[in-house]
Backbone as a printed PyTorch tensor [residue, N CA C, xyz], in Angstrom:
tensor([[[-33.7720,   6.9480,  67.3060],
         [-33.3070,   5.7370,  67.9810],
         [-34.0100,   6.6780,  69.7860]],

        [[-33.6950,   6.0050,  70.8070],
         [-34.4680,   6.7220,  72.1410],
         [-32.9220,   7.0090,  72.5180]],

        [[-33.4840,   8.5000,  73.4360],
         [-32.1460,   9.3790,  74.3790],
         [-31.3810,   8.5360,  74.8310]],

        [[-32.0710,   7.0330,  75.5270],
         [-30.8700,   6.6120,  76.1020],
         [-29.7390,   5.5690,  75.1290]],

        [[-30.2060,   5.1240,  74.0330],
         [-28.8290,   4.5220,  73.9330],
         [-27.7160,   5.0680,  72.9030]],

        [[-28.3720,   6.8540,  72.6990],
         [-27.4530,   8.2450,  72.0110],
         [-26.4140,   7.5160,  73.4330]],

        [[-26.8710,   8.0290,  74.5970],
         [-26.1550,   8.0070,  75.8290],
         [-24.7070,   7.2460,  75.5770]],

        [[-24.8520,   5.9820,  75.2660],
         [-23.6330,   5.1270,  74.7340],
         [-23.1430,   5.2120,  73.9700]],

        [[-21.3200,   4.9670,  73.5590],
         [-20.8030,   5.0040,  72.3640],
         [-19.5440,   4.3040,  72.5450]],

        [[-19.5800,   3.3520,  71.6760],
         [-17.9610,   2.1320,  71.7040],
         [-16.9590,   3.4420,  71.2170]],

        [[-16.0910,   3.2410,  71.6110],
         [-14.6030,   4.4190,  71.8000],
         [-13.3630,   3.9710,  71.2150]],

        [[-12.6790,   3.9740,  70.0740],
         [-11.6160,   2.7680,  69.4900],
         [-10.2880,   3.5050,  70.5890]],

        [[-10.0890,   1.7440,  70.7770],
         [ -8.6820,   2.2680,  71.7600],
         [ -7.6430,   1.2650,  71.5830]],

        [[ -6.0520,   1.5890,  71.9890],
         [ -5.3980,   0.2080,  71.8840],
         [ -4.2440,   0.1290,  73.2140]],

        [[ -3.9720,  -0.5220,  72.9620],
         [ -2.8060,  -1.4820,  73.7650],
         [ -2.8510,  -0.6270,  75.0080]],

        [[ -4.2480,  -1.3220,  75.9630],
         [ -4.2850,  -0.7580,  77.2310],
         [ -4.8130,   0.4660,  77.7400]],

        [[ -4.7520,   1.3100,  76.5500],
         [ -5.1470,   2.4350,  76.7460],
         [ -6.8990,   2.9840,  77.2370]],

        [[ -7.5860,   3.3670,  77.5880],
         [ -8.9030,   3.3830,  78.2250],
         [ -9.2000,   5.1080,  78.0710]],

        [[-10.1750,   5.1490,  77.5520],
         [-11.1510,   6.7600,  77.6700],
         [-11.3910,   7.3600,  78.5740]],

        [[-11.1240,   8.5010,  78.8670],
         [-11.3050,   9.0930,  79.7780],
         [-13.0980,   8.7210,  80.6110]],

        [[-14.1370,   8.3700,  79.6260],
         [-15.2080,   8.1380,  79.9660],
         [-15.8470,   6.8040,  79.7450]],

        [[-14.3240,   5.9320,  79.3060],
         [-14.8500,   4.6350,  80.0980],
         [-15.4630,   4.3420,  81.1300]],

        [[-16.3310,   3.1810,  80.7840],
         [-17.0920,   2.4850,  81.7390],
         [-17.0530,   1.3640,  82.3550]],

        [[-16.0670,   1.2220,  83.5450],
         [-16.0440,   0.5130,  84.5690],
         [-16.5090,  -0.3840,  85.4610]],

        [[-17.0060,  -1.2480,  85.0190],
         [-18.8070,  -2.6840,  85.6470],
         [-18.4060,  -3.5380,  86.4430]],

        [[-16.7450,  -4.0110,  86.2110],
         [-15.7850,  -5.2060,  86.7320],
         [-14.9830,  -5.0830,  87.3750]],

        [[-14.5630,  -5.7610,  88.0760],
         [-13.3850,  -5.1930,  89.2280],
         [-12.4940,  -6.9280,  89.4770]],

        [[-11.2310,  -6.4280,  89.3730],
         [-10.4800,  -7.1590,  89.7400],
         [-10.3320,  -8.1880,  91.2490]],

        [[ -9.7010,  -9.4050,  91.6000],
         [ -9.7330,  -9.8670,  93.0350],
         [ -8.5400,  -8.6170,  93.9120]],

        [[ -7.9940,  -8.3780,  93.2210],
         [ -6.8740,  -6.7360,  94.0700],
         [ -7.3320,  -5.4960,  93.6150]],

        [[ -8.4590,  -5.3790,  93.3260],
         [ -9.6840,  -3.5650,  93.0630],
         [ -9.1720,  -3.1030,  91.6450]],

        [[ -8.2340,  -3.8060,  91.3720],
         [ -8.1490,  -2.8560,  89.6740],
         [ -9.3240,  -3.2260,  88.8390]],

        [[ -9.6460,  -1.8280,  87.9510],
         [-10.9090,  -1.9230,  87.2000],
         [-11.0110,  -2.5430,  86.0140]],

        [[-12.0980,  -3.3120,  85.0190],
         [-12.2920,  -3.7890,  84.5180],
         [-13.4890,  -3.2260,  83.4320]],

        [[-13.0920,  -2.4630,  82.5360],
         [-14.0750,  -1.8530,  81.3100],
         [-14.9620,  -2.4540,  80.2320]],

        [[-15.9730,  -2.4300,  79.9090],
         [-16.4900,  -3.1460,  78.7850],
         [-16.0830,  -2.9230,  77.7790]],

        [[-15.4610,  -3.9750,  77.0120],
         [-15.0910,  -3.7500,  75.7700],
         [-15.2950,  -4.4720,  74.5430]],

        [[-15.2890,  -4.2390,  73.5670],
         [-15.2680,  -5.5840,  72.5610],
         [-14.3860,  -5.0780,  71.1220]],

        [[-14.0480,  -6.0230,  70.6980],
         [-13.3020,  -5.9570,  69.1930],
         [-13.8030,  -7.2940,  68.2930]],

        [[-13.0760,  -6.4420,  67.0040],
         [-13.2110,  -7.8900,  65.8440],
         [-12.4660,  -8.6430,  66.1180]],

        [[-12.6290, -10.1040,  66.2400],
         [-11.9520, -11.4980,  65.8940],
         [-12.6690, -12.9040,  65.2410]],

        [[-11.9320, -12.8130,  63.8270],
         [-12.8890, -13.8170,  63.3420],
         [-14.1380, -13.8940,  62.4760]],

        [[-14.4800, -12.5800,  62.3320],
         [-15.5890, -11.8470,  61.6640],
         [-16.7370, -12.2250,  62.6280]],

        [[-16.2120, -12.1150,  64.0380],
         [-17.6730, -11.4740,  65.1100],
         [-16.8010, -10.3980,  65.6730]],

        [[-17.5550, -10.0900,  66.4800],
         [-17.5910,  -8.6440,  67.2750],
         [-18.1750,  -9.2670,  68.6110]],

        [[-17.1000,  -9.0100,  69.3670],
         [-16.8050,  -9.8190,  70.7900],
         [-16.8420,  -9.3230,  72.1450]],

        [[-17.5660,  -9.4090,  72.9910],
         [-17.8260,  -8.5780,  74.4550],
         [-16.6080,  -9.3070,  75.2760]],

        [[-16.0030,  -8.1600,  75.8840],
         [-15.1160,  -8.7030,  76.8630],
         [-14.9310,  -7.6720,  77.7520]],

        [[-13.5870,  -7.4710,  78.2350],
         [-12.9210,  -7.0690,  79.1580],
         [-11.4930,  -5.7700,  78.5880]],

        [[-11.4100,  -4.6840,  79.0920],
         [-10.4450,  -3.7690,  78.8410],
         [ -9.7670,  -3.5870,  79.8180]],

        [[ -8.4140,  -2.9330,  80.2500],
         [ -8.0970,  -2.6110,  81.0820],
         [ -6.2860,  -2.0330,  80.9510]],

        [[ -5.2870,  -1.4990,  81.6450],
         [ -4.1240,  -1.1330,  81.2930],
         [ -3.4330,  -2.6110,  81.2190]],

        [[ -3.9900,  -3.7850,  82.4740],
         [ -3.3230,  -4.3470,  83.4640],
         [ -3.3990,  -5.3380,  82.4710]],

        [[ -3.9840,  -5.7320,  82.0170],
         [ -3.8870,  -6.8050,  81.3820],
         [ -3.2060,  -7.1100,  80.0260]],

        [[ -3.0420,  -8.5400,  80.2350],
         [ -0.5530,  -8.2870,  79.4100],
         [ -1.5820,  -8.4600,  77.8510]],

        [[ -0.9860,  -8.3160,  77.2300],
         [ -0.6320,  -8.4300,  75.5180],
         [ -1.8420,  -7.5720,  74.6960]],

        [[ -1.8190,  -6.5250,  75.0030],
         [ -2.8500,  -5.8640,  74.2630],
         [ -3.9790,  -5.1270,  75.0550]],

        [[ -4.3080,  -5.3350,  75.8480],
         [ -5.2010,  -4.7410,  77.2950],
         [ -6.6420,  -5.2730,  76.9870]],

        [[ -6.6200,  -6.4530,  75.8900],
         [ -8.4080,  -6.1240,  75.9390],
         [ -8.3070,  -7.8590,  75.9520]],

        [[ -9.2170,  -8.5830,  76.4320],
         [ -9.5030,  -9.8860,  76.4700],
         [-11.0070, -10.3890,  76.2780]],

        [[-11.2320, -11.8360,  75.8580],
         [-12.6350, -11.9410,  75.7190],
         [-12.0590, -13.4610,  75.3250]],

        [[-13.3090, -14.5110,  75.8460],
         [-13.4750, -15.6930,  75.4100],
         [-13.6650, -15.9590,  74.0320]],

        [[-13.1720, -17.4490,  73.5530],
         [-13.4230, -18.0280,  72.1000],
         [-12.8790, -19.3040,  71.9230]],

        [[-13.3300, -19.8430,  71.8600],
         [-13.1310, -21.4530,  71.6860],
         [-12.4610, -22.1580,  72.9020]],

        [[-12.9550, -21.8600,  73.6730],
         [-12.3640, -22.2330,  75.0780],
         [-11.0990, -21.6350,  75.7240]],

        [[-11.0610, -21.0040,  75.0290],
         [ -9.5360, -20.0440,  75.7360],
         [-10.3920, -18.5630,  75.5550]],

        [[ -8.8050, -18.0950,  76.8170],
         [ -9.0350, -17.0180,  76.8430],
         [ -7.9160, -16.2020,  74.9690]],

        [[ -8.7590, -15.0020,  74.7600],
         [ -8.3280, -13.9330,  73.9050],
         [ -7.7300, -12.6740,  73.8880]],

        [[ -7.0910, -12.6710,  73.5030],
         [ -6.0110, -11.4320,  73.7630],
         [ -5.6240, -10.4180,  72.5330]],

        [[ -6.1670,  -8.8950,  72.4730],
         [ -5.9460,  -8.6550,  71.3740],
         [ -5.2820,  -7.2300,  71.4930]],

        [[ -5.1610,  -6.1550,  70.7370],
         [ -4.5010,  -4.5980,  71.1750],
         [ -5.2620,  -3.3700,  70.9230]],

        [[ -6.3660,  -4.4720,  70.0100],
         [ -7.3220,  -2.6820,  69.0040],
         [ -8.2230,  -3.4890,  69.6140]],

        [[ -9.3680,  -2.7150,  70.2850],
         [-10.7950,  -3.0160,  70.8930],
         [-11.3800,  -1.6090,  70.5290]],

        [[-12.6730,  -1.6080,  70.8800],
         [-13.5760,  -0.8100,  71.9040],
         [-13.8660,  -0.4220,  72.9250]],

        [[-13.9020,   0.4650,  73.5950],
         [-14.4470,   0.7150,  74.5480],
         [-16.0660,   1.8520,  74.5590]],

        [[-16.2790,   1.4340,  75.7020],
         [-17.7200,   1.3760,  75.8660],
         [-17.9120,   2.6760,  76.6380]],

        [[-18.2270,   3.7920,  76.6000],
         [-18.3730,   4.8170,  76.9370],
         [-19.8740,   5.4940,  77.3950]],

        [[-19.9060,   6.5050,  77.8340],
         [-21.5020,   7.4800,  78.2280],
         [-21.5730,   7.4500,  80.0230]],

        [[-23.1930,   7.4090,  79.8910],
         [-23.5870,   7.0980,  80.7970],
         [-24.5020,   6.3990,  81.5650]],

        [[-23.5990,   5.1520,  82.3900],
         [-24.0140,   3.8710,  82.8200],
         [-25.4130,   4.1260,  83.4880]],

        [[-25.4520,   5.2380,  84.3040],
         [-26.5900,   5.3630,  84.5940],
         [-28.0470,   5.1760,  83.7880]],

        [[-28.0020,   5.4420,  82.1900],
         [-29.1310,   5.2190,  81.5060],
         [-29.3550,   3.9400,  81.4120]],

        [[-28.1750,   2.7540,  82.4760],
         [-28.5410,   1.5050,  81.6780],
         [-29.0530,   0.9950,  83.0190]],

        [[-29.0120,  -0.4010,  83.1340],
         [-29.2940,  -1.6140,  84.7020],
         [-28.8290,  -3.1330,  84.2630]],

        [[-28.8560,  -3.6720,  84.9850],
         [-28.4270,  -4.9450,  84.9200],
         [-29.8020,  -5.8770,  85.6410]],

        [[-29.6260,  -6.7610,  84.5560],
         [-30.9670,  -7.7040,  84.2640],
         [-30.2200,  -9.2370,  85.0810]],

        [[-30.6430,  -9.9920,  85.8400],
         [-30.6710, -11.6160,  86.4220],
         [-30.7240, -12.3060,  85.0580]],

        [[-29.9790, -13.0300,  84.6540],
         [-30.1050, -13.9670,  83.9880],
         [-30.1200, -15.3060,  84.3240]],

        [[-30.3330, -16.3900,  83.9890],
         [-29.7920, -17.6420,  84.1710],
         [-29.8420, -18.4460,  83.0190]],

        [[-28.7180, -19.4090,  82.2020],
         [-28.5950, -19.9870,  80.9080],
         [-28.4410, -18.8390,  79.8770]],

        [[-28.9530, -19.0890,  79.1350],
         [-29.2710, -18.5190,  77.8310],
         [-30.0340, -16.9540,  77.6940]],

        [[-29.4340, -16.0560,  76.8010],
         [-30.6830, -14.3280,  76.9750],
         [-31.6920, -14.7580,  76.4180]],

        [[-32.6570, -14.5990,  77.2830],
         [-33.8880, -15.1600,  77.0770],
         [-34.5500, -13.9710,  75.4850]],

        [[-35.3450, -14.6310,  74.5980],
         [-35.6090, -13.5400,  73.0940],
         [-37.0000, -12.8370,  73.8410]],

        [[-36.1600, -11.9530,  74.2680],
         [-36.9690, -11.0050,  75.1540],
         [-37.3880,  -9.1850,  74.7170]],

        [[-37.9910,  -9.0440,  73.6200],
         [-37.0640,  -7.2600,  73.6990],
         [-37.5950,  -6.6910,  73.7550]],

        [[-38.4720,  -6.8850,  74.9500],
         [-38.8940,  -5.8570,  76.2930],
         [-37.3220,  -6.0200,  77.0710]],

        [[-36.7280,  -7.0010,  77.4930],
         [-35.6260,  -6.4620,  78.1750],
         [-34.9150,  -4.6650,  77.2770]],

        [[-34.5970,  -5.2930,  76.5670],
         [-34.0180,  -3.7670,  76.0060],
         [-32.4760,  -3.7220,  76.4110]],

        [[-32.1670,  -4.8770,  75.9230],
         [-30.4350,  -5.6150,  76.1280],
         [-29.5740,  -4.4370,  75.5600]],

        [[-28.3110,  -4.2070,  76.0090],
         [-27.5900,  -2.9810,  74.9140],
         [-27.2980,  -4.3660,  74.3090]],

        [[-26.6490,  -3.8500,  72.8560],
         [-25.9490,  -4.6910,  71.3820],
         [-24.7400,  -4.8420,  71.8160]],

        [[-24.0960,  -5.9620,  72.0280],
         [-22.3750,  -6.2060,  72.0980],
         [-21.9100,  -6.6690,  71.4420]],

        [[-22.1330,  -6.6100,  70.5720],
         [-21.3980,  -7.6690,  69.4570],
         [-22.3480,  -8.7760,  68.7650]],

        [[-21.6320,  -9.4950,  68.2310],
         [-21.9780, -10.9150,  67.8040],
         [-20.8670, -11.4350,  66.8420]],

        [[-21.7430, -13.4400,  66.6970],
         [-20.8230, -13.9360,  66.5410],
         [-20.5540, -14.2590,  64.9170]],

        [[-20.0260, -14.3260,  64.3980],
         [-19.1170, -14.6740,  62.8990],
         [-20.9570, -14.9560,  62.0780]],

        [[-21.2860, -16.2680,  62.6840],
         [-22.6660, -16.1300,  62.1450],
         [-23.4660, -15.5710,  62.3650]],

        [[-23.6580, -14.5730,  62.9190],
         [-24.2550, -13.0220,  62.8950],
         [-25.1450, -13.1020,  64.0750]],

        [[-25.4310, -13.9990,  65.6520],
         [-26.4680, -14.4600,  66.0630],
         [-25.5210, -13.1420,  66.6430]],

        [[-26.5290, -12.3020,  67.5010],
         [-26.1980, -11.5570,  68.8010],
         [-25.4340, -11.8180,  70.3060]],

        [[-24.5320, -11.2270,  70.2760],
         [-24.3100, -11.4540,  71.8620],
         [-24.2610, -10.0730,  72.6590]],

        [[-24.3050, -10.5560,  74.1910],
         [-24.8980,  -9.0740,  74.9890],
         [-23.9270,  -9.5110,  75.8170]],

        [[-23.5680,  -7.8980,  76.5520],
         [-22.8660,  -7.4070,  77.5750],
         [-22.8620,  -8.1920,  78.9740]],

        [[-22.0610,  -9.2960,  79.8360],
         [-22.0700,  -9.2240,  80.9670],
         [-21.7830,  -9.3790,  82.1550]],

        [[-21.9210,  -9.5330,  83.1310],
         [-21.0420,  -9.9720,  83.9900],
         [-21.5750, -10.9170,  85.4210]],

        [[-20.6900, -11.4820,  85.9170],
         [-20.5220, -12.1860,  86.7650],
         [-19.5950, -12.4290,  88.2930]],

        [[-20.2400, -12.6390,  89.8110],
         [-18.9460, -12.0730,  90.1730],
         [-18.0470, -13.9600,  90.1200]],

        [[-16.5740, -14.0210,  90.3540],
         [-16.5580, -15.0840,  89.7860],
         [-15.0290, -14.6710,  90.8990]],

        [[-15.0920, -15.9020,  91.7820],
         [-12.8400, -15.5310,  92.5010],
         [-13.0940, -14.3380,  92.7370]],

        [[-13.7220, -13.6400,  93.9320],
         [-13.4070, -12.3790,  94.1370],
         [-12.9880, -11.7290,  93.3110]],

        [[-13.9910, -11.8800,  92.2860],
         [-13.8510, -11.0230,  91.0770],
         [-15.1670, -10.5230,  90.6450]],

        [[-15.2750,  -9.8700,  89.8720],
         [-16.7220,  -9.0390,  89.4090],
         [-16.0320,  -9.4700,  87.8080]],

        [[-16.0450, -10.3510,  86.9780],
         [-15.7600, -10.3100,  85.5610],
         [-17.0970, -10.4360,  84.3350]],

        [[-16.0630,  -9.0800,  83.3370],
         [-17.0560,  -9.2530,  81.8740],
         [-17.1320, -10.1270,  81.2090]],

        [[-17.8170, -10.3080,  80.5460],
         [-18.2690, -11.1030,  79.3070],
         [-19.0610, -10.9050,  78.1400]],

        [[-19.3730, -12.4780,  77.5950],
         [-20.3700, -12.1940,  76.6080],
         [-21.9650, -13.3230,  77.1980]],

        [[-23.0410, -12.7850,  76.0940],
         [-24.1260, -13.7690,  76.5520],
         [-24.5840, -13.6960,  75.8680]],

        [[-25.8910, -14.9910,  75.0210],
         [-26.6930, -14.9020,  73.4320],
         [-27.5540, -15.9270,  74.1700]],

        [[-28.9910, -15.4680,  73.3710],
         [-29.7880, -16.4740,  73.1230],
         [-29.2360, -17.9290,  72.8840]],

        [[-28.1900, -17.9820,  71.9930],
         [-27.8320, -19.2370,  71.8800],
         [-26.6550, -20.4790,  72.7050]],

        [[-26.7170, -19.1790,  74.2930],
         [-25.3260, -19.5490,  74.8490],
         [-25.8040, -19.9980,  75.9700]],

        [[-26.0660, -22.0630,  76.2340],
         [-27.0370, -22.4330,  77.2600],
         [-26.4300, -22.6950,  78.3780]],

        [[-24.8510, -22.3760,  78.3420],
         [-24.6040, -22.4910,  79.8260],
         [-23.8430, -21.2350,  80.5660]],

        [[-24.5120, -20.3770,  79.8150],
         [-24.7450, -19.1020,  80.1540],
         [-23.8880, -18.1490,  79.5100]],

        [[-22.9800, -17.1980,  81.1940],
         [-22.3910, -15.9830,  80.4690],
         [-20.4180, -16.8300,  79.5360]],

        [[-20.5850, -16.2900,  78.9660],
         [-18.8910, -16.9280,  78.3690],
         [-17.7450, -15.6070,  79.2750]],

        [[-17.0310, -15.8780,  79.0640],
         [-15.8660, -15.2010,  79.8710],
         [-14.4590, -15.6160,  80.4420]],

        [[-13.3680, -14.6980,  79.7970],
         [-12.0570, -15.0890,  79.8940],
         [-11.9520, -14.7210,  81.1720]],

        [[-10.7860, -15.5170,  81.7790],
         [-10.3380, -15.6100,  83.1750],
         [ -9.0040, -17.1510,  83.3860]],

        [[ -8.0940, -16.5080,  83.5900],
         [ -6.9300, -17.4510,  84.2080],
         [ -6.7280, -18.4080,  83.0990]],

        [[ -6.3390, -17.5640,  81.6260],
         [ -5.9090, -18.4580,  80.0730],
         [ -7.2890, -19.2830,  80.0440]],

        [[ -8.8000, -19.0960,  80.3930],
         [ -9.4370, -20.5160,  79.5590],
         [-10.9590, -19.4220,  79.5500]],

        [[-11.9340, -20.1230,  78.7920],
         [-12.8680, -19.6420,  78.4300],
         [-13.5350, -20.3580,  79.8800]],

        [[-14.4970, -19.3930,  80.7200],
         [-15.3020, -19.9400,  81.9650],
         [-16.5780, -19.6680,  81.2530]],

        [[-18.0300, -19.7940,  82.1190],
         [-19.1040, -20.2480,  81.7240],
         [-19.8720, -19.9650,  83.2730]],

        [[-21.2240, -18.9860,  83.5270],
         [-21.5090, -18.4500,  84.5550],
         [-22.9720, -18.8070,  84.6230]],

        [[-23.4430, -19.9330,  85.0510],
         [-24.6860, -19.9540,  84.8940],
         [-25.6010, -18.7330,  85.0370]],

        [[-25.2290, -18.3270,  86.2300],
         [-25.9360, -17.2520,  86.6110],
         [-25.1830, -15.5700,  86.6550]],

        [[-25.8960, -14.6890,  86.2930],
         [-25.2360, -13.6170,  85.9000],
         [-25.9250, -12.6540,  85.3660]],

        [[-25.1990, -11.3750,  84.9860],
         [-26.4580, -10.1710,  84.8390],
         [-25.9670,  -9.8350,  83.4740]],

        [[-27.2310,  -8.9590,  82.3480],
         [-26.8740,  -8.4840,  80.8540],
         [-27.1720,  -7.1020,  81.1020]],

        [[-26.5120,  -6.4380,  80.7310],
         [-26.6620,  -5.0090,  80.3130],
         [-27.8010,  -4.7080,  79.8300]],

        [[-28.4890,  -3.7740,  80.0680],
         [-29.9900,  -3.2720,  79.5790],
         [-29.9520,  -1.9560,  79.3500]],

        [[-30.7820,  -1.2170,  78.8830],
         [-31.1850,   0.4180,  78.9790],
         [-32.5730,   0.1500,  80.0770]],

        [[-32.5120,   1.2670,  80.2980],
         [-33.9020,   1.4220,  81.2470],
         [-34.5370,   2.2760,  80.6010]]])
């Protein structure tokens, strides 16, 4: 395993708690930070966002056309400077040279990656994949939304 991959870890959290070294790469319109997180749901492991202010558990992600909320999740921690954000449009390309950070997987095993995009004056966190042709999927306003142009997290 490369040194960069060892610098990132998923730390278990619940009920809006965020580890001290949690990585905040999103931001609400009012300036509150959003942290990169993921959680198990229906046999998948889904990337999304975590923060103390998020209702009903502290973690939100998109699934099945809606915003889902959970109280148990994992927050990405470590040195964000060992990563970079790669611009993408539509589905994530099948290109191992991008060195994408693994964010999780669908129920059927398809990989999911960590994504972010500007939306309504905020910077939202969500998921992207080779199979998500509409682009990044994210939870916002009780819905699952898509953004065609976005960024995915990769190792430097």
